[in-house]
Short mmCIF file of the C-alpha atoms (twelve columns), coordinates in Angstrom:
data_MODEL
# 
_entry.id   MODEL 
# 
loop_
_atom_site.group_PDB 
_atom_site.id 
_atom_site.type_symbol 
_atom_site.label_atom_id 
_atom_site.label_alt_id 
_atom_site.label_comp_id 
_atom_site.label_asym_id 
_atom_site.label_seq_id 
_atom_site.Cartn_x 
_atom_site.Cartn_y 
_atom_site.Cartn_z 
_atom_site.pdbx_PDB_model_num 
ATOM 1   C CA . MET A 1   -21.414 33.438  -3.129  1 
ATOM 2   C CA . ASN A 2   -17.735 34.202  -3.113  1 
ATOM 3   C CA . GLU A 3   -15.657 31.526  -4.880  1 
ATOM 4   C CA . GLY A 4   -11.956 31.483  -4.076  1 
ATOM 5   C CA . SER A 5   -9.299  29.007  -5.110  1 
ATOM 6   C CA . LEU A 6   -7.705  27.227  -2.155  1 
ATOM 7   C CA . LEU A 7   -4.739  25.027  -3.112  1 
ATOM 8   C CA . GLY A 8   -3.254  22.362  -0.886  1 
ATOM 9   C CA . ARG A 9   -0.381  19.916  -0.880  1 
ATOM 10  C CA . ILE A 10  -0.056  16.961  1.514   1 
ATOM 11  C CA . ALA A 11  3.281   17.110  3.343   1 
ATOM 12  C CA . PRO A 12  5.104   14.002  4.682   1 
ATOM 13  C CA . ILE A 13  2.761   11.896  6.791   1 
ATOM 14  C CA . SER A 14  3.642   10.486  10.199  1 
ATOM 15  C CA . GLY A 15  1.992   8.115   12.662  1 
ATOM 16  C CA . TRP A 16  1.586   7.709   16.396  1 
ATOM 17  C CA . ALA A 17  0.968   4.500   18.330  1 
ATOM 18  C CA . GLY A 18  -0.852  4.544   21.614  1 
ATOM 19  C CA . PHE A 19  -4.234  3.927   23.171  1 
ATOM 20  C CA . MET A 20  -5.825  5.598   20.135  1 
ATOM 21  C CA . PRO A 21  -3.282  5.412   17.262  1 
ATOM 22  C CA . TYR A 22  -3.549  7.943   14.460  1 
ATOM 23  C CA . PHE A 23  -1.924  9.337   11.311  1 
ATOM 24  C CA . ARG A 24  -0.847  12.992  11.158  1 
ATOM 25  C CA . LEU A 25  -1.629  14.541  7.769   1 
ATOM 26  C CA . PRO A 26  -0.016  17.990  7.325   1 
ATOM 27  C CA . VAL A 27  -1.376  20.065  4.428   1 
ATOM 28  C CA . THR A 28  0.276   23.264  3.202   1 
ATOM 29  C CA . LEU A 29  -2.180  25.873  1.864   1 
ATOM 30  C CA . SER A 30  -2.199  28.874  -0.427  1 
ATOM 31  C CA . TYR A 31  -5.217  31.039  -1.298  1 
ATOM 32  C CA . ASN A 32  -5.591  32.479  -4.783  1 
ATOM 33  C CA . GLY A 33  -8.646  34.671  -4.336  1 
ATOM 34  C CA . ALA A 34  -9.089  38.173  -5.768  1 
ATOM 35  C CA . MET A 35  -7.988  41.202  -3.765  1 
ATOM 36  C CA . THR A 36  -11.560 41.637  -2.493  1 
ATOM 37  C CA . GLU A 37  -11.824 38.057  -1.250  1 
ATOM 38  C CA . SER A 38  -10.171 37.912  2.157   1 
ATOM 39  C CA . LEU A 39  -11.923 35.311  4.294   1 
ATOM 40  C CA . ASP A 40  -12.316 34.285  7.926   1 
ATOM 41  C CA . VAL A 41  -12.533 30.501  8.218   1 
ATOM 42  C CA . VAL A 42  -15.342 29.223  10.440  1 
ATOM 43  C CA . ASN A 43  -15.315 25.485  9.728   1 
ATOM 44  C CA . VAL A 44  -13.113 22.832  8.106   1 
ATOM 45  C CA . SER A 45  -14.125 19.243  7.363   1 
ATOM 46  C CA . ALA A 46  -12.104 16.463  5.726   1 
ATOM 47  C CA . ASN A 47  -12.510 12.851  4.684   1 
ATOM 48  C CA . ALA A 48  -9.708  10.428  3.791   1 
ATOM 49  C CA . TYR A 49  -9.688  7.671   1.181   1 
ATOM 50  C CA . LEU A 50  -7.088  5.116   0.136   1 
ATOM 51  C CA . LEU A 51  -6.486  3.722   -3.347  1 
ATOM 52  C CA . TYR A 52  -3.802  1.401   -4.670  1 
ATOM 53  C CA . ALA A 53  -1.083  2.474   -7.075  1 
ATOM 54  C CA . LYS A 54  -0.086  0.719   -10.277 1 
ATOM 55  C CA . LEU A 55  2.890   1.882   -12.348 1 
ATOM 56  C CA . GLY A 56  2.995   5.168   -10.473 1 
ATOM 57  C CA . PHE A 57  -0.711  5.986   -10.890 1 
ATOM 58  C CA . ALA A 58  -3.837  5.235   -8.906  1 
ATOM 59  C CA . ASP A 59  -5.264  1.916   -10.083 1 
ATOM 60  C CA . GLN A 60  -8.773  2.875   -11.165 1 
ATOM 61  C CA . ASP A 61  -9.768  -0.795  -11.331 1 
ATOM 62  C CA . SER A 62  -9.195  -1.284  -7.589  1 
ATOM 63  C CA . ALA A 63  -11.670 -0.408  -4.871  1 
ATOM 64  C CA . GLU A 64  -11.299 2.861   -2.960  1 
ATOM 65  C CA . HIS A 65  -11.309 2.447   0.818   1 
ATOM 66  C CA . TYR A 66  -12.941 5.102   2.982   1 
ATOM 67  C CA . LEU A 67  -10.609 5.618   5.953   1 
ATOM 68  C CA . GLY A 68  -12.952 7.939   7.803   1 
ATOM 69  C CA . PRO A 69  -13.140 11.619  8.777   1 
ATOM 70  C CA . ALA A 70  -9.904  13.500  9.406   1 
ATOM 71  C CA . HIS A 71  -10.164 16.140  12.126  1 
ATOM 72  C CA . LEU A 72  -8.262  19.397  12.238  1 
ATOM 73  C CA . ASP A 73  -5.582  19.265  14.919  1 
ATOM 74  C CA . SER A 74  -6.385  21.530  17.838  1 
ATOM 75  C CA . ASN A 75  -2.966  23.169  17.393  1 
ATOM 76  C CA . SER A 76  -3.863  24.225  13.840  1 
ATOM 77  C CA . SER A 77  -5.374  27.690  13.732  1 
ATOM 78  C CA . MET A 78  -8.085  28.196  11.116  1 
ATOM 79  C CA . GLY A 79  -7.578  31.971  11.091  1 
ATOM 80  C CA . GLY A 80  -8.033  33.937  7.896   1 
ATOM 81  C CA . LEU A 81  -7.253  33.430  4.225   1 
ATOM 82  C CA . PHE A 82  -5.715  36.356  2.401   1 
ATOM 83  C CA . PRO A 83  -4.811  36.539  -1.298  1 
ATOM 84  C CA . GLY A 84  -1.063  36.575  -1.836  1 
ATOM 85  C CA . SER A 85  -0.299  35.892  1.823   1 
ATOM 86  C CA . PRO A 86  2.468   33.404  2.694   1 
ATOM 87  C CA . SER A 87  1.460   29.758  2.672   1 
ATOM 88  C CA . THR A 88  -0.029  28.432  5.873   1 
ATOM 89  C CA . ALA A 89  -0.450  24.859  7.059   1 
ATOM 90  C CA . TRP A 90  -3.096  22.743  8.715   1 
ATOM 91  C CA . THR A 91  -2.583  19.329  10.293  1 
ATOM 92  C CA . PHE A 92  -5.322  16.709  10.203  1 
ATOM 93  C CA . ILE A 93  -5.632  13.758  12.568  1 
ATOM 94  C CA . LEU A 94  -6.849  10.497  11.035  1 
ATOM 95  C CA . PRO A 95  -7.604  7.613   13.444  1 
ATOM 96  C CA . ALA A 96  -5.670  4.446   12.542  1 
ATOM 97  C CA . ASP A 97  -8.294  1.712   12.788  1 
ATOM 98  C CA . HIS A 98  -6.275  -1.532  12.927  1 
ATOM 99  C CA . ARG A 99  -9.229  -3.622  11.827  1 
ATOM 100 C CA . LEU A 100 -9.636  -1.434  8.747   1 
ATOM 101 C CA . LEU A 101 -5.866  -1.545  8.117   1 
ATOM 102 C CA . ASP A 102 -6.017  -5.325  8.301   1 
ATOM 103 C CA . HIS A 103 -8.590  -5.316  5.492   1 
ATOM 104 C CA . VAL A 104 -6.455  -2.866  3.485   1 
ATOM 105 C CA . GLU A 105 -3.426  -5.158  3.810   1 
ATOM 106 C CA . GLN A 106 -5.415  -8.146  2.571   1 
ATOM 107 C CA . VAL A 107 -6.283  -6.226  -0.603  1 
ATOM 108 C CA . ARG A 108 -3.083  -4.216  -1.127  1 
ATOM 109 C CA . LYS A 109 -0.881  -7.237  -1.952  1 
ATOM 110 C CA . GLY A 110 2.408   -5.378  -1.876  1 
ATOM 111 C CA . ARG A 111 1.323   -2.386  -3.981  1 
ATOM 112 C CA . ASP A 112 2.009   1.289   -3.312  1 
ATOM 113 C CA . VAL A 113 -0.958  3.280   -2.053  1 
ATOM 114 C CA . VAL A 114 -2.469  6.685   -2.843  1 
ATOM 115 C CA . LEU A 115 -3.979  8.760   -0.044  1 
ATOM 116 C CA . ARG A 116 -6.803  11.084  -1.113  1 
ATOM 117 C CA . LEU A 117 -7.946  13.850  1.208   1 
ATOM 118 C CA . VAL A 118 -11.197 15.720  0.445   1 
ATOM 119 C CA . ILE A 119 -11.275 19.004  2.382   1 
ATOM 120 C CA . SER A 120 -14.155 21.470  2.502   1 
ATOM 121 C CA . VAL A 121 -13.814 24.954  3.982   1 
ATOM 122 C CA . CYS A 122 -16.596 27.302  5.085   1 
ATOM 123 C CA . ALA A 123 -15.633 30.939  5.560   1 
ATOM 124 C CA . VAL A 124 -17.157 34.379  5.955   1 
ATOM 125 C CA . PRO A 125 -15.956 37.123  3.573   1 
ATOM 126 C CA . ARG A 126 -14.202 39.909  5.429   1 
ATOM 127 C CA . GLN A 127 -15.234 43.520  4.736   1 
ATOM 128 C CA . ILE A 128 -12.478 45.537  3.083   1 
ATOM 129 C CA . GLN A 129 -12.403 49.321  3.359   1 
ATOM 130 C CA . GLY A 130 -13.959 50.995  0.339   1 
ATOM 131 C CA . GLN A 131 -15.704 47.801  -0.817  1 
ATOM 132 C CA . PRO A 132 -19.408 46.845  -0.536  1 
ATOM 133 C CA . ASN A 133 -20.379 44.874  2.553   1 
ATOM 134 C CA . PRO A 134 -20.003 41.122  1.821   1 
ATOM 135 C CA . SER A 135 -22.837 38.741  2.507   1 
ATOM 136 C CA . GLY A 136 -23.341 35.017  2.750   1 
ATOM 137 C CA . VAL A 137 -20.938 32.190  3.499   1 
ATOM 138 C CA . THR A 138 -18.200 31.132  1.141   1 
ATOM 139 C CA . SER A 139 -17.799 27.433  0.467   1 
ATOM 140 C CA . ILE A 140 -14.424 26.337  -0.883  1 
ATOM 141 C CA . LYS A 141 -13.393 22.868  -2.000  1 
ATOM 142 C CA . LEU A 142 -9.658  22.537  -1.529  1 
ATOM 143 C CA . ARG A 143 -7.861  21.687  -4.782  1 
ATOM 144 C CA . ASP A 144 -4.614  19.820  -5.360  1 
ATOM 145 C CA . ALA A 145 -1.698  22.255  -5.731  1 
ATOM 146 C CA . THR A 146 -0.004  19.940  -8.237  1 
ATOM 147 C CA . MET A 147 -3.208  19.297  -10.223 1 
ATOM 148 C CA . PRO A 148 -5.631  22.205  -9.608  1 
ATOM 149 C CA . GLY A 149 -8.326  20.470  -11.642 1 
ATOM 150 C CA . ASN A 150 -8.730  17.924  -8.842  1 
ATOM 151 C CA . THR A 151 -11.058 18.872  -5.994  1 
ATOM 152 C CA . SER A 152 -9.057  16.776  -3.522  1 
ATOM 153 C CA . CYS A 153 -5.420  16.437  -2.480  1 
ATOM 154 C CA . SER A 154 -3.593  13.202  -3.271  1 
ATOM 155 C CA . MET A 155 -0.257  11.737  -2.261  1 
ATOM 156 C CA . GLU A 156 1.313   8.521   -3.516  1 
ATOM 157 C CA . ILE A 157 2.952   6.565   -0.699  1 
ATOM 158 C CA . PRO A 158 5.565   3.969   -1.749  1 
ATOM 159 C CA . LYS A 159 5.098   0.591   -0.103  1 
ATOM 160 C CA . SER A 160 8.343   0.996   1.880   1 
ATOM 161 C CA . LYS A 161 7.050   4.249   3.405   1 
ATOM 162 C CA . TRP A 162 3.595   2.701   3.944   1 
ATOM 163 C CA . LEU A 163 5.187   -0.086  6.004   1 
ATOM 164 C CA . GLU A 164 6.978   2.551   8.095   1 
ATOM 165 C CA . LEU A 165 3.641   4.252   8.739   1 
ATOM 166 C CA . LEU A 166 2.026   0.955   9.726   1 
ATOM 167 C CA . LYS A 167 4.801   0.386   12.254  1 
ATOM 168 C CA . ALA A 168 4.436   3.954   13.518  1 
ATOM 169 C CA . VAL A 169 0.758   3.378   14.398  1 
ATOM 170 C CA . GLY A 170 1.522   0.017   16.020  1 
ATOM 171 C CA . TYR A 171 0.217   -2.223  13.252  1 
ATOM 172 C CA . GLY A 172 2.392   -5.326  13.150  1 
ATOM 173 C CA . GLU A 173 2.827   -5.596  16.921  1 
ATOM 174 C CA . PHE A 174 -0.246  -7.763  16.618  1 
ATOM 175 C CA . HIS A 175 -1.994  -8.773  13.409  1 
ATOM 176 C CA . LEU A 176 -5.752  -8.954  13.660  1 
ATOM 177 C CA . ALA A 177 -7.867  -11.951 12.840  1 
ATOM 178 C CA . GLU A 178 -10.966 -12.662 14.898  1 
ATOM 179 C CA . ILE A 179 -8.514  -12.792 17.815  1 
ATOM 180 C CA . PRO A 180 -4.989  -11.353 18.052  1 
ATOM 181 C CA . LEU A 181 -2.072  -13.637 17.356  1 
ATOM 182 C CA . PRO A 182 -0.486  -14.876 20.597  1 
ATOM 183 C CA . ARG A 183 2.213   -12.693 22.071  1 
ATOM 184 C CA . ILE A 184 5.723   -14.146 22.064  1 
ATOM 185 C CA . ASN A 185 7.395   -13.986 25.469  1 
ATOM 186 C CA . LYS A 186 10.925  -12.645 25.867  1 
ATOM 187 C CA . VAL A 187 13.294  -15.635 25.712  1 
ATOM 188 C CA . LYS A 188 17.010  -15.219 24.983  1 
ATOM 189 C CA . ALA A 189 17.233  -18.275 22.712  1 
ATOM 190 C CA . LEU A 190 14.468  -16.826 20.510  1 
ATOM 191 C CA . ASP A 191 15.939  -13.340 20.078  1 
ATOM 192 C CA . ALA A 192 17.824  -14.098 16.856  1 
ATOM 193 C CA . SER A 193 14.898  -16.115 15.448  1 
ATOM 194 C CA . LEU A 194 12.464  -13.278 16.076  1 
ATOM 195 C CA . GLN A 195 14.542  -10.978 13.898  1 
ATOM 196 C CA . HIS A 196 13.818  -13.387 11.026  1 
ATOM 197 C CA . VAL A 197 10.126  -13.459 12.017  1 
ATOM 198 C CA . GLN A 198 10.019  -9.650  11.835  1 
ATOM 199 C CA . ARG A 199 11.693  -9.782  8.414   1 
ATOM 200 C CA . ALA A 200 9.119   -12.372 7.330   1 
ATOM 201 C CA . TRP A 201 6.254   -10.039 8.360   1 
ATOM 202 C CA . GLU A 202 7.819   -7.252  6.296   1 
ATOM 203 C CA . HIS A 203 8.111   -9.531  3.252   1 
ATOM 204 C CA . PHE A 204 4.513   -10.668 3.772   1 
ATOM 205 C CA . LEU A 205 3.179   -7.102  3.909   1 
ATOM 206 C CA . ASN A 206 5.188   -6.281  0.774   1 
ATOM 207 C CA . GLY A 207 3.639   -9.206  -1.092  1 
ATOM 208 C CA . ASN A 208 6.948   -11.119 -1.356  1 
ATOM 209 C CA . ASP A 209 5.556   -14.614 -0.861  1 
ATOM 210 C CA . ARG A 210 8.627   -16.783 -1.511  1 
ATOM 211 C CA . GLU A 211 10.781  -14.490 0.614   1 
ATOM 212 C CA . THR A 212 8.211   -14.811 3.419   1 
ATOM 213 C CA . LEU A 213 8.580   -18.601 3.464   1 
ATOM 214 C CA . ALA A 214 12.369  -18.339 3.326   1 
ATOM 215 C CA . ALA A 215 12.496  -15.930 6.291   1 
ATOM 216 C CA . CYS A 216 10.159  -18.177 8.303   1 
ATOM 217 C CA . HIS A 217 12.433  -21.157 7.596   1 
ATOM 218 C CA . ASP A 218 15.436  -19.049 8.633   1 
ATOM 219 C CA . ALA A 219 13.695  -18.381 11.952  1 
ATOM 220 C CA . LEU A 220 13.341  -22.113 12.725  1 
ATOM 221 C CA . GLU A 221 16.847  -22.840 11.474  1 
ATOM 222 C CA . LYS A 222 18.262  -20.144 13.739  1 
ATOM 223 C CA . LEU A 223 16.288  -21.576 16.646  1 
ATOM 224 C CA . ALA A 224 17.953  -24.967 16.131  1 
ATOM 225 C CA . LYS A 225 21.419  -23.420 15.962  1 
ATOM 226 C CA . GLU A 226 20.885  -21.217 19.023  1 
ATOM 227 C CA . SER A 227 19.204  -23.872 21.177  1 
ATOM 228 C CA . VAL A 228 21.168  -27.012 20.234  1 
ATOM 229 C CA . ASN A 229 24.436  -26.277 18.432  1 
ATOM 230 C CA . ALA A 230 25.780  -24.303 15.499  1 
ATOM 231 C CA . SER A 231 25.635  -27.244 13.100  1 
ATOM 232 C CA . SER A 232 22.056  -28.250 13.909  1 
ATOM 233 C CA . LYS A 233 19.404  -28.285 11.211  1 
ATOM 234 C CA . PRO A 234 15.677  -27.684 11.817  1 
ATOM 235 C CA . ASP A 235 14.765  -31.394 11.775  1 
ATOM 236 C CA . GLN A 236 13.234  -33.920 14.163  1 
ATOM 237 C CA . ASN A 237 16.515  -34.468 16.033  1 
ATOM 238 C CA . ALA A 238 16.937  -30.772 16.797  1 
ATOM 239 C CA . PHE A 239 13.307  -30.183 17.735  1 
ATOM 240 C CA . ALA A 240 13.271  -33.307 19.934  1 
ATOM 241 C CA . LYS A 241 16.067  -31.729 21.980  1 
ATOM 242 C CA . ILE A 242 14.355  -28.345 22.082  1 
ATOM 243 C CA . VAL A 243 11.117  -29.825 23.495  1 
ATOM 244 C CA . SER A 244 12.818  -32.520 25.574  1 
ATOM 245 C CA . GLU A 245 11.276  -31.137 28.784  1 
ATOM 246 C CA . VAL A 246 7.705   -31.450 27.477  1 
ATOM 247 C CA . GLU A 247 5.538   -34.075 29.162  1 
ATOM 248 C CA . PRO A 248 3.961   -36.559 28.630  1 
ATOM 249 C CA . PRO A 249 6.052   -38.371 25.962  1 
ATOM 250 C CA . GLU A 250 3.102   -38.581 23.527  1 
ATOM 251 C CA . LYS A 251 2.732   -34.806 23.581  1 
ATOM 252 C CA . LYS A 252 6.465   -34.318 23.068  1 
ATOM 253 C CA . GLN A 253 6.457   -36.722 20.107  1 
ATOM 254 C CA . LYS A 254 3.567   -34.968 18.367  1 
ATOM 255 C CA . LEU A 255 5.054   -31.540 19.012  1 
ATOM 256 C CA . THR A 256 8.406   -32.640 17.581  1 
ATOM 257 C CA . LEU A 257 6.695   -33.963 14.466  1 
ATOM 258 C CA . LEU A 258 4.670   -30.763 14.082  1 
ATOM 259 C CA . LEU A 259 7.738   -28.515 14.284  1 
ATOM 260 C CA . SER A 260 9.760   -30.621 11.838  1 
ATOM 261 C CA . GLN A 261 6.899   -30.795 9.318   1 
ATOM 262 C CA . CYS A 262 6.422   -27.037 9.620   1 
ATOM 263 C CA . ALA A 263 10.119  -26.486 8.853   1 
ATOM 264 C CA . SER A 264 9.853   -28.855 5.882   1 
ATOM 265 C CA . LEU A 265 6.862   -26.936 4.510   1 
ATOM 266 C CA . LEU A 266 8.799   -23.675 4.757   1 
ATOM 267 C CA . HIS A 267 11.879  -24.970 2.922   1 
ATOM 268 C CA . LEU A 268 11.738  -23.536 -0.594  1 
ATOM 269 C CA . GLY A 269 13.656  -26.531 -1.922  1 
ATOM 270 C CA . ARG A 270 10.669  -28.744 -1.083  1 
ATOM 271 C CA . HIS A 271 8.650   -26.801 -3.657  1 
ATOM 272 C CA . GLU A 272 11.095  -27.201 -6.543  1 
ATOM 273 C CA . HIS A 273 9.275   -29.779 -8.658  1 
ATOM 274 C CA . LYS A 274 8.479   -30.310 -12.306 1 
ATOM 275 C CA . PRO A 275 6.003   -28.923 -12.953 1 
ATOM 276 C CA . PRO A 276 6.959   -26.313 -10.313 1 
ATOM 277 C CA . VAL A 277 4.697   -25.732 -7.332  1 
ATOM 278 C CA . GLU A 278 3.427   -22.152 -7.376  1 
ATOM 279 C CA . LEU A 279 3.496   -20.271 -4.074  1 
ATOM 280 C CA . ASP A 280 0.943   -17.513 -3.518  1 
ATOM 281 C CA . HIS A 281 -0.116  -15.120 -0.769  1 
ATOM 282 C CA . ARG A 282 -2.207  -17.784 0.955   1 
ATOM 283 C CA . ASP A 283 0.904   -19.934 1.382   1 
ATOM 284 C CA . ALA A 284 2.831   -16.966 2.767   1 
ATOM 285 C CA . GLU A 285 -0.022  -16.269 5.197   1 
ATOM 286 C CA . LEU A 286 -0.008  -19.893 6.378   1 
ATOM 287 C CA . ALA A 287 3.768   -19.725 6.833   1 
ATOM 288 C CA . MET A 288 3.481   -16.599 8.970   1 
ATOM 289 C CA . LEU A 289 0.682   -17.982 11.146  1 
ATOM 290 C CA . LEU A 290 2.455   -21.307 11.720  1 
ATOM 291 C CA . THR A 291 5.835   -19.759 12.483  1 
ATOM 292 C CA . HIS A 292 4.415   -17.107 14.790  1 
ATOM 293 C CA . ALA A 293 2.314   -19.692 16.660  1 
ATOM 294 C CA . CYS A 294 5.265   -22.080 17.033  1 
ATOM 295 C CA . MET A 295 7.497   -19.334 18.430  1 
ATOM 296 C CA . ALA A 296 4.776   -18.216 20.845  1 
ATOM 297 C CA . TYR A 297 4.272   -21.792 22.078  1 
ATOM 298 C CA . LEU A 298 7.994   -22.407 22.617  1 
ATOM 299 C CA . SER A 299 8.371   -19.111 24.480  1 
ATOM 300 C CA . LYS A 300 5.658   -20.169 26.954  1 
ATOM 301 C CA . MET A 301 6.868   -23.675 27.786  1 
ATOM 302 C CA . ASP A 302 7.588   -24.371 31.449  1 
ATOM 303 C CA . ARG A 303 11.239  -24.616 30.438  1 
ATOM 304 C CA . PRO A 304 11.627  -22.617 27.219  1 
ATOM 305 C CA . PRO A 305 14.616  -23.195 24.905  1 
ATOM 306 C CA . LYS A 306 17.942  -22.082 26.316  1 
ATOM 307 C CA . GLY A 307 20.576  -20.311 24.296  1 
ATOM 308 C CA . LYS A 308 24.049  -21.780 23.971  1 
ATOM 309 C CA . SER A 309 26.317  -20.890 26.862  1 
ATOM 310 C CA . THR A 310 28.804  -19.396 24.400  1 
ATOM 311 C CA . THR A 311 26.221  -16.930 23.149  1 
ATOM 312 C CA . ALA A 312 26.622  -13.421 24.510  1 
# 
């Protein structure tokens, strides 16, 4: 069996959101076979895995997630492999399973990630003039161009870039539980608040728990200022005015109390005690769920909050 050395390097990854979201994984290739080892590729298979990074290296103590098979893009030509020929490139398509990504985000906790791509190539040796007729099928395991001892290609993805990829495949437009979080309707008075909600989601996905609570509180504070007046604070008085159209009175009273207690929970100053109250990822998750649900509810009231007339 002919054994060549196929080296690969993962190029910048991109994502696409749609009915079937996916990641695009370009891989540049070079073949280091002997002069008698030109090959015609007949099949390529790949599998993708995700690890977590710690201090710039894959954290061997963390679990490796199998992301599934990556399929060669139909626009990528398998063609032939020739020693010393210019580098070629293949692009692999990896489905972006949002339910799997949701599990990854629960475990990642703000860390960088490492993508590992295991690629196997089957090829038929090509007859070269003056050489004996080749026989059999060549099996090549693609090796990492930066570390040829590794029989897979790896790329570390900083958490900032990982968040960009999640957005690119549509993750974050809804965050999966057993059911999707409720969609927030378009309401002018909520526009500024939703910018803080988006910032809170980014902090949450980065593992910044205190910053998540602060951004959620900013969202409710901005709601009070936009819906009542610029000096309003997110307290019972402000929320009573925001939900003033809600009926019956008992429902309005309970809703006002709920919103004000939610704002109090999100205020970092409420957690400054001796001994200090530690905030962890569970608290950040609760903050996100409460804030998102409150905004969704307010956006769907019969008479949702109105922005100040002076607001453009």
